[in-house]
C-alpha positions in Angstrom: 12.3 79.4 61.4 12.0 76.8 64.2 13.2 74.2 61.8 16.3 76.2 61.1 16.9 76.7 64.8 16.5 73.0 65.4 19.0 72.3 62.7 21.5 74.7 64.2 21.2 73.2 67.6 21.6 69.8 66.2 24.7 70.7 64.2 26.4 72.1 67.4 26.7 75.7 66.3 27.8 77.8 69.4 24.5 79.6 70.2 26.2 80.9 73.4 28.5 83.0 71.3 25.6 84.6 69.5 23.9 85.4 72.7 27.0 87.0 74.3 27.6 89.0 71.1 23.9 90.2 71.1 24.2 91.2 74.8 27.4 93.1 74.1 25.9 95.0 71.2 22.8 95.7 73.4 24.9 97.1 76.2 26.9 99.2 73.7 23.9 100.8 72.2 22.4 101.3 75.7 25.5 103.1 76.8 25.5 105.4 73.7 21.8 106.1 74.2 22.4 107.1 77.9 25.4 109.3 76.9 23.5 111.1 74.1 20.5 111.5 76.3 22.6 113.2 79.0 24.4 115.4 76.4 21.2 116.6 74.7 19.1 117.1 77.9 18.7 120.9 78.3 17.7 120.7 81.9 20.8 118.7 82.9 23.1 121.0 80.9 21.5 124.0 82.7 22.1 122.4 86.1 25.7 121.7 85.2 26.2 125.4 84.4 24.5 126.4 87.6 26.6 124.0 89.7 29.8 125.2 88.2 30.5 122.3 85.8 30.2 124.4 82.7 34.0 124.9 82.6 34.4 121.1 82.4 31.6 120.8 79.9 33.2 123.4 77.7 36.7 122.0 77.8 38.1 120.5 74.7 40.6 118.3 76.4 40.4 114.6 75.7 40.5 113.7 79.4 37.5 116.0 80.1 35.6 114.5 77.1 36.2 110.9 78.3 35.2 112.0 81.9 31.9 113.4 80.6 31.2 110.3 78.7 32.0 108.0 81.6 30.3 110.2 84.3 27.0 108.3 84.3 28.8 105.0 84.9 31.4 106.4 87.4 29.8 104.9 90.5 29.8 101.5 88.8 33.4 101.7 87.4 35.3 103.2 90.3 36.4 100.8 93.1 36.3 101.6 96.8 38.8 101.9 99.5 42.6 101.5 99.2 42.6 100.5 95.6 41.0 103.8 94.6 43.6 105.8 96.6 46.5 103.8 95.2 45.4 104.3 91.6 44.9 108.0 92.2 48.4 108.2 93.7 49.9 106.4 90.7 48.1 108.7 88.3 49.5 111.7 90.2 53.0 110.2 90.1 52.6 109.7 86.3 51.8 113.3 85.9 48.0 113.1 85.4 46.7 115.8 87.7 43.3 116.3 86.2 40.2 115.5 88.2 39.0 113.4 85.3 42.1 111.2 85.2 40.7 108.5 87.5 37.4 108.1 85.7 39.2 108.1 82.3 41.6 105.4 83.5 38.9 103.0 84.6 36.8 103.8 81.6 39.8 103.0 79.4 40.2 99.7 81.2 36.6 98.7 80.7 36.6 99.9 77.0 39.7 97.9 76.2 38.5 94.8 77.9 35.1 95.0 76.1 36.8 95.7 72.8 39.1 92.7 73.0 36.3 90.4 74.0 34.1 91.6 71.1 36.9 91.4 68.6 37.6 87.8 69.7 33.9 86.9 69.5 33.8 88.3 66.0 36.9 86.5 65.0 35.4 83.2 66.0 33.0 83.4 63.1 36.0 82.4 61.0 36.9 79.5 63.3 33.9 77.2 63.2 35.9 74.2 64.7 36.3 75.9 68.1 34.1 74.6 70.9 31.9 77.1 72.8 33.8 76.4 76.1 37.2 77.2 74.5 35.7 80.3 72.9 34.4 81.6 76.2 37.7 80.8 78.0 39.7 82.8 75.4 37.1 85.6 75.7 37.6 85.8 79.4 41.3 85.8 79.0 41.0 88.6 76.5 38.9 90.6 78.9 41.4 90.0 81.7 44.3 91.1 79.5 42.3 94.3 78.6 41.9 95.0 82.3 45.6 94.6 83.2 47.2 96.3 80.1 46.3 99.9 81.3 47.8 99.1 84.7 51.0 98.0 83.1 51.1 101.1 80.9 50.5 103.3 84.0 53.4 101.6 85.9 55.7 102.2 83.0 54.7 105.9 82.8 55.3 106.2 86.6 58.8 104.6 86.2 59.7 106.8 83.2 58.6 110.0 85.0 60.4 109.1 88.2 63.5 108.5 86.1 63.3 111.9 84.4 62.7 113.6 87.8 65.6 111.7 89.4 67.9 112.8 86.6 67.0 116.5 87.0 67.1 116.5 90.8 70.9 116.9 91.3 70.9 119.9 89.0 68.0 121.4 90.8 69.6 120.8 94.2 72.9 122.4 93.2 71.1 125.4 91.7 69.0 125.8 94.8 72.1 125.7 97.0 73.8 128.3 94.9 70.7 130.6 94.9 70.2 130.4 98.6 73.9 131.0 99.3 73.8 134.1 97.1 71.2 135.7 99.3 67.9 134.8 97.7 64.9 133.8 99.8 63.5 130.3 99.6 60.5 131.2 97.3 62.7 133.4 95.0 65.4 130.6 94.9 62.7 128.0 93.9 61.4 130.3 91.2 64.9 130.8 89.8 65.5 127.0 89.8 62.2 126.5 88.0 63.2 129.1 85.4 66.6 127.6 84.8 65.4 124.1 84.5 62.5 124.8 82.2 64.4 123.7 79.1 66.6 120.9 80.4 64.1 119.3 82.9 60.6 120.7 82.2 58.7 118.3 84.4 60.8 119.0 87.5 60.6 122.7 86.7 56.9 122.5 86.5 56.6 120.9 89.9 58.9 123.5 91.5 57.0 126.3 89.8 53.8 124.9 91.2 55.3 125.2 94.7 56.1 128.8 94.2 52.7 129.5 92.8 51.1 127.9 95.9 53.3 130.1 98.1 52.2 133.2 96.3 48.6 132.1 96.5 48.8 132.1 100.3 49.5 128.4 101.0 51.9 127.9 103.9 55.4 127.0 102.8 55.4 123.7 104.7 52.2 122.5 103.0 53.4 123.6 99.6 56.7 121.8 100.0 55.0 118.7 101.3 52.7 118.7 98.3 55.8 118.6 96.1 56.9 115.4 97.8 53.4 114.0 97.4 53.2 114.7 93.7 56.6 113.4 92.8 56.8 110.3 95.1 60.6 110.4 95.1 62.6 109.6 98.2 65.2 112.2 97.3 62.6 114.9 97.0 60.9 113.7 100.2 64.2 114.0 102.0 64.9 117.5 100.7 61.3 118.6 101.7 61.8 117.2 105.2 65.1 119.1 105.5 63.5 122.4 104.4 60.5 121.9 106.7 62.7 121.3 109.7 64.9 124.3 108.8 61.9 126.6 108.5 60.3 125.3 111.7 63.4 125.7 113.9 64.8 128.8 112.2 68.2 127.4 111.3 70.2 128.5 108.2 68.8 127.1 104.9 72.1 127.6 103.1 74.1 125.5 105.6 71.4 122.7 105.6 71.3 122.6 101.8 75.1 122.4 101.6 75.2 119.5 104.0 72.3 117.7 102.1 74.0 118.4 98.8 77.2 116.7 100.0 75.2 113.8 101.4 73.3 113.5 98.1 76.6 113.4 96.2 77.8 110.6 98.5 74.5 108.7 97.8 75.0 109.1 94.0 78.5 107.7 94.3 77.2 104.8 96.3 74.5 104.1 93.8 77.1 104.2 91.0 79.4 101.8 92.8 76.4 99.5 93.5 75.5 99.5 89.9 79.1 98.8 88.9 79.3 95.9 91.3 76.2 94.3 89.9 77.6 94.3 86.3 79.6 91.1 86.9 76.6 89.2 88.1 74.4 90.5 85.3 77.0 89.5 82.6 76.9 85.8 83.7 73.7 85.0 81.7 74.8 86.7 78.4 78.2 85.0 78.6 76.7 81.6 79.3 73.9 81.9 76.7 75.7 83.8 73.9 79.4 83.8 74.2 80.3 80.3 75.6 78.4 78.4 72.9 80.1 80.2 70.1 83.5 79.8 71.9 83.0 76.1 72.1 82.0 75.9 68.5 85.2 77.7 67.4 87.5 76.0 69.8 86.2 72.4 69.8 84.5 72.4 66.4 87.6 71.7 64.2 88.7 68.9 66.5 85.3 67.3 66.3 85.3 67.5 62.5 88.7 65.9 62.3 87.6 63.1 64.5 84.5 62.5 62.4 86.6 62.5 59.3 89.1 60.1 60.9 86.5 57.6 62.0 84.6 58.0 58.7 87.8 57.1 56.8 88.2 53.8 58.6 
């Protein structure tokens, strides 16, 4: 055995890779053992039922399952300070309102990073010519990529949801103005808007319906409206909420305020459309230079170049 180890060391086989792979497998099995021990411990399960966690334990949702699996490691995974609050806000903007969303997100980052590193270390078994330094460098890069990919995916989810909410907001504003002008109260008008938008814009309808549910549950109207702006994160919704809060506070007419805001919002939409149209000329420069001009020069100058080549070749 010692002779084989000496031969391997002498031949330059990357022992460091084997050590890292062994440590990764050990950590994986240790994590599974801790999770299974927590799940099968009757005393802990009884304590969860007493403390009110039985509803989460009995949930069949994937987010709750991941949260239960990652709960023993939550204090090691979750960051502190502003980063945690920023991530929680992004998850809320993306539509993940569950209490387990934060733990599941960081657990997914850790799992993806570890998976990419382990896959790379296993793939190096088929690349014996790679040095140990290069292998470790690529493993670190793979781990870094695994850490940033969930963040990129979350940013795209936030942008997509903001776009869907922004597309449905003009219809919601017009419907709210019509409902208030017809004599409905604010809560009844919001409920009617939520019902009308349930098919065309379900996410915005769900947010508006949550506001009405909070009002019926006893939450003050100002707080319920401000929570709508917090959950969506859109400037347009924040402006509407600010207008409604000021109207409710000073007792002015909601219909008149909504009519004025609707007109201002139409002007903003027109300005955005004009701004986007003005940017088209600048954006077309790069496609024209890279795609159209080369083909134009080939068609226009190509025959002349061919004739010149033939003429000089004939001489």
